[in-house]
Every structure is written in C-alpha cells, then in structure tokens.
C-alpha positions in Angstrom: 3.0 40.7 -47.9 3.6 39.3 -51.3 1.2 39.3 -54.2 0.4 39.9 -57.9 -1.6 42.6 -59.7 -3.0 42.4 -63.2 -4.7 45.0 -65.3 -7.2 43.0 -67.4 -8.6 45.9 -69.3 -8.2 49.7 -69.4 -10.5 50.1 -66.5 -10.4 46.7 -64.7 -7.7 45.3 -62.4 -7.4 42.3 -60.1 -5.1 41.6 -57.2 -4.2 38.5 -55.2 -1.9 38.6 -52.2 -0.7 36.6 -49.2 -0.4 38.7 -46.0 1.2 37.9 -42.7 1.5 39.7 -39.4 3.5 38.2 -36.6 3.7 40.0 -33.3 6.2 39.0 -30.6 7.1 40.0 -27.1 3.6 41.3 -26.3 3.1 42.3 -22.7 1.2 40.0 -20.4 0.5 40.3 -16.6 1.3 37.4 -14.3 1.5 36.8 -10.5 5.2 36.7 -9.7 4.5 35.2 -6.3 3.1 31.9 -7.7 4.9 28.6 -7.8 4.2 25.4 -9.8 4.1 21.7 -8.9 5.9 19.3 -11.3 3.7 16.4 -10.0 0.4 18.0 -11.0 1.4 20.4 -13.7 -0.6 23.0 -11.9 0.2 26.0 -9.7 0.5 25.3 -6.0 -2.5 26.9 -4.3 -1.8 30.6 -3.6 -3.4 30.1 -0.2 -0.4 28.0 0.8 1.6 30.9 2.0 4.7 28.8 2.7 4.9 27.9 -1.1 5.0 31.5 -2.2 8.2 33.0 -3.6 7.8 35.9 -1.2 5.8 34.5 1.8 5.5 37.9 3.4 3.8 39.4 0.3 0.5 38.8 -1.4 -0.2 39.1 -5.1 2.8 40.5 -7.0 2.0 41.7 -10.5 4.7 41.1 -13.0 4.8 42.3 -16.6 6.5 40.0 -19.0 7.0 40.5 -22.8 6.1 36.9 -23.7 2.8 37.0 -25.6 2.8 36.3 -29.3 0.4 36.0 -32.2 0.3 35.2 -36.0 -2.2 36.3 -38.6 -2.2 34.7 -42.1 -4.6 35.7 -44.9 -5.2 35.3 -48.6 -6.7 38.5 -50.1 -8.3 38.8 -53.5 -9.8 42.0 -54.9 -11.0 43.5 -58.2 -11.6 47.1 -59.2 -13.6 48.3 -62.1 -12.9 52.0 -62.3 -15.6 54.5 -63.2 -16.4 54.4 -66.8 -19.6 54.1 -68.8 -21.3 55.8 -65.8 -20.6 53.0 -63.3 -17.9 51.5 -61.1 -17.6 48.4 -59.0 -15.0 47.0 -56.6 -14.8 44.2 -54.2 -12.5 42.2 -52.0 -12.5 38.9 -50.2 -10.2 37.8 -47.3 -9.6 34.3 -46.1 -7.6 34.5 -42.9 -6.9 33.2 -39.4 -5.3 34.6 -36.3 -3.9 32.6 -33.4 -2.3 33.9 -30.2 -0.9 32.9 -26.9 0.1 34.7 -23.6 3.1 32.4 -23.6 4.0 29.7 -21.1 4.4 30.9 -17.5 7.8 31.0 -15.9 8.8 30.1 -12.4 9.7 33.2 -10.4 12.6 32.8 -8.0 14.6 35.1 -5.8 17.9 36.0 -7.2 21.1 36.5 -5.1 20.1 40.2 -4.7 16.6 39.3 -3.6 15.0 40.5 -6.8 12.7 38.3 -8.8 14.0 36.3 -11.7 12.0 34.4 -14.3 13.2 30.8 -14.8 11.6 28.7 -17.6 9.5 25.8 -16.5 10.8 22.5 -17.8 8.0 20.2 -16.8 4.6 19.7 -18.5 1.8 22.0 -17.4 -2.0 21.6 -17.6 -3.5 23.0 -20.9 -5.2 26.0 -19.3 -2.0 26.8 -17.3 0.6 26.6 -20.1 -0.8 29.4 -22.2 -2.2 27.5 -25.2 -1.5 28.7 -28.7 -5.0 28.7 -30.2 -7.4 30.8 -32.4 -7.6 34.3 -30.9 -10.8 35.9 -29.7 -10.7 38.2 -32.8 -10.4 35.4 -35.3 -12.8 35.8 -38.3 -12.3 33.3 -41.1 -14.1 35.0 -44.0 -14.7 38.6 -44.9 -16.1 40.1 -48.1 -17.0 43.6 -49.2 -18.7 44.7 -52.5 -19.4 48.3 -53.4 -20.5 50.2 -56.5 -21.8 53.4 -58.0 -24.2 53.9 -60.9 -24.7 57.3 -62.5 -28.3 56.7 -63.7 -28.5 60.1 -65.5 -30.4 63.4 -65.1 -28.4 64.0 -61.9 -29.6 60.8 -60.2 -27.0 58.5 -58.7 -27.3 55.2 -56.9 -24.6 53.6 -54.8 -24.4 50.7 -52.4 -22.3 48.5 -50.2 -22.6 44.9 -49.2 -20.6 43.5 -46.3 -20.3 39.8 -45.2 -18.3 38.6 -42.2 -18.3 35.0 -40.9 -18.9 34.5 -37.2 -16.2 36.0 -35.0 -14.6 33.8 -32.4 -14.8 34.8 -28.7 -13.8 33.6 -25.3 -16.0 31.4 -23.1 -16.6 31.3 -19.4 -17.7 28.6 -17.0 -20.1 29.5 -14.2 -19.9 26.2 -12.4 -16.1 25.8 -12.6 -14.2 26.4 -9.4 -12.0 29.4 -9.4 -8.3 28.3 -9.4 -6.4 29.4 -6.3 -3.9 31.7 -8.1 -4.4 34.9 -6.1 -6.5 36.3 -8.8 -10.3 36.4 -9.2 -10.0 35.6 -12.9 -12.3 32.8 -14.3 -11.2 29.3 -15.3 -12.1 26.9 -18.1 -11.3 23.7 -16.0 -14.3 21.7 -14.9 -14.4 19.7 -11.7 -13.7 16.5 -13.5 -10.4 18.0 -14.8 -11.5 18.5 -18.4 -10.7 21.9 -20.0 -13.1 23.9 -22.1 -11.3 24.8 -25.3 -10.1 28.4 -25.4 -12.1 30.9 -27.5 -14.3 28.1 -28.6 -17.5 30.1 -29.3 -18.1 31.3 -32.8 -20.8 33.9 -33.4 -23.3 34.1 -36.3 -22.4 35.6 -39.7 -23.0 39.2 -40.5 -24.8 40.4 -43.6 -25.3 44.1 -44.3 -26.5 46.1 -47.3 -26.3 49.9 -47.3 -27.6 52.0 -50.1 -27.6 55.7 -51.0 -29.9 57.6 -53.4 -28.7 61.0 -54.5 -30.5 63.5 -56.8 -28.6 66.6 -58.0 -30.6 69.7 -59.1 -28.7 72.4 -61.0 -29.4 75.9 -60.0 -27.4 77.6 -62.7 -23.7 78.4 -62.9 -21.7 76.6 -60.3 -24.7 76.3 -57.9 -26.5 73.0 -57.2 -28.4 71.2 -54.5 -28.3 67.5 -53.7 -31.0 65.6 -52.0 -29.7 62.4 -50.3 -31.5 59.4 -48.9 -29.4 56.7 -47.1 -30.7 53.4 -45.9 -28.5 51.2 -43.6 -29.1 47.5 -43.3 -31.6 47.7 -46.1 -32.7 44.1 -45.7 -33.0 44.4 -41.9 -30.9 41.3 -41.4 -30.4 40.3 -37.7 -26.7 40.9 -37.0 -25.3 40.2 -33.6 -22.1 41.3 -32.0 -22.4 39.9 -28.5 -23.6 36.6 -27.1 -24.0 34.8 -23.8 -20.8 32.8 -23.5 -21.1 31.0 -20.2 -21.2 27.4 -21.2 -23.3 26.5 -18.1 -26.0 29.0 -18.8 -29.3 27.9 -20.3 -28.9 31.0 -22.5 -25.5 29.9 -23.9 -25.2 31.2 -27.4 -28.1 33.6 -27.1 -27.5 37.1 -28.7 -27.1 40.1 -26.4 -28.0 43.6 -27.5 -25.0 45.5 -28.9 -25.4 49.2 -29.6 -22.6 49.3 -32.2 -23.8 50.7 -35.6 -22.5 47.6 -37.4 -25.2 45.5 -35.7 -28.1 48.0 -35.8 -31.4 47.2 -37.4 -32.6 49.0 -40.5 -32.3 52.8 -40.3 -32.7 55.7 -42.8 -31.6 59.3 -42.9 -32.3 62.2 -45.2 -29.9 65.0 -46.0 -29.1 67.7 -48.5 -26.0 69.5 -49.8 -25.6 72.9 -51.4 -22.7 73.7 -53.7 -21.8 77.1 -55.0 
C-alpha cells in the first residue's frame, strides 16, 4: 500500500491510497489420474481407462499450490472529527480482483512409481487451462458514509449509508454435458464448443441506510438512562445477495432469498441503556 494523507483543517483530514494484495501458491485440487490430448487441447475422457496415469486406480485427488490472485484498488477517504456537535466520515473504493486456479499439469509416474507434475506445453481449451479472469468476489465500487449529530438536550442522531456495486459470481449451464474428468463438477462448455465466460454474472447494486435515534435522560449524579431506536434499511431498498445463475434457466438472473442481514428488508428495534 502507498498513499498520501493531508490534514486540511484542525478537524478535517483526507487520504488517498493505492492498495494491492497478491496471493500466490494457493491450494487447488486436481485429478492426478487424468491425461491431456495435444490434438484437442482437452483431457482424454476419464472413462478411457487405458489412458489413465494409473489404470488400476480411479479418481486420485492431488493438492497443488498453483492458484493465484491479484487485488488492485484506489481508496479515498475523509474524516471530519467531532466538533461543533457533529462528525462525518466516508470512504470510496474502486477496485478489482482477478484469480486463477492455474494451468493444469500432466501427471506422470516417476522412476519410483510416485506421481510427478510435468508442465503442459501445448495449448489447452479455455475452460481447461484455468483462465485468469475476474474472481467471483469481484466488486468494482464500494462507498460508506456515516455521521453523528448531537442535536442537544440529550438527543443524538446517527446514521450510515452503504453502497456496493453488483458483485460478480460464477455461472452454471444446465444443458451443457458434463466433461468426462472423473468428477461430477459442472462445465461451461456448450455442445457447439463455445465456452461461457467464467464468473460472468454481475448482481444488482446494494443501497442501505441505517439510522439511530438516542435520547439521554439524566437521573442525577452519574446516573442516566438512554432510550434507543434503530432502523435498518430505512428506505426499504430491495437488496439481493443471491441469484439464479444457470444460464439455461428461464429464471436466469432472478433474485433468490438470502437471509443475511445485509440484504434484509426494513427492520426496527428498541432498546435502553442505564448508566450509573
């Protein structure tokens, strides 16, 4: 991370930074008993037992440290510290994250009979080579604004606004034939050979306003009681965290109920606090 910070006034500061996170050698699981064909750029069907590295075995799970990812972001923020009975702060992030499970390797039997991973030198099909694309957690824009206002006479108002652009997620294909890899995992390759782009679905943006009303009543000395009213998703904006992502479904792109609090409809709660 590298950035600059500037105090504009006694109670106001701004920051701008570039942030980067690069992860390497992430663990991925592969079938070590699978071979690849240089003529097709695809794996040889796993049902062809004679083509397996170990014909006498079935699926052999191998764990390789070959996954990788990169996250880049520009982050801007400001902070007006509490003075004159109010404070306000906010931040905005413009970022992108890409990842890949890495290209597969060709497993061969070494002189001692153990498996060895040999790099594949020929071109593989896009959905086989482990494309480096936007990750399923990619979210381009994110902004948060929060503030507190001491109205007076023990009354305080505070709130938070959150915005997040649609998050990217993986897609599936109900009509695509499952590739013969020894695994039941889905595929993005259609019967005509075209490949559905990886993590190509982008959800809808999120908008959320939370507010809090607090009234403090002095009881004398160090004693006081606070009445608190909190309203979440004040504007009752429809936020969705899950969608139908089967590209062949008539409901493709339709939201699915998600019980996470971040996507809940408007809700309120009352509380109180006693200090002594």
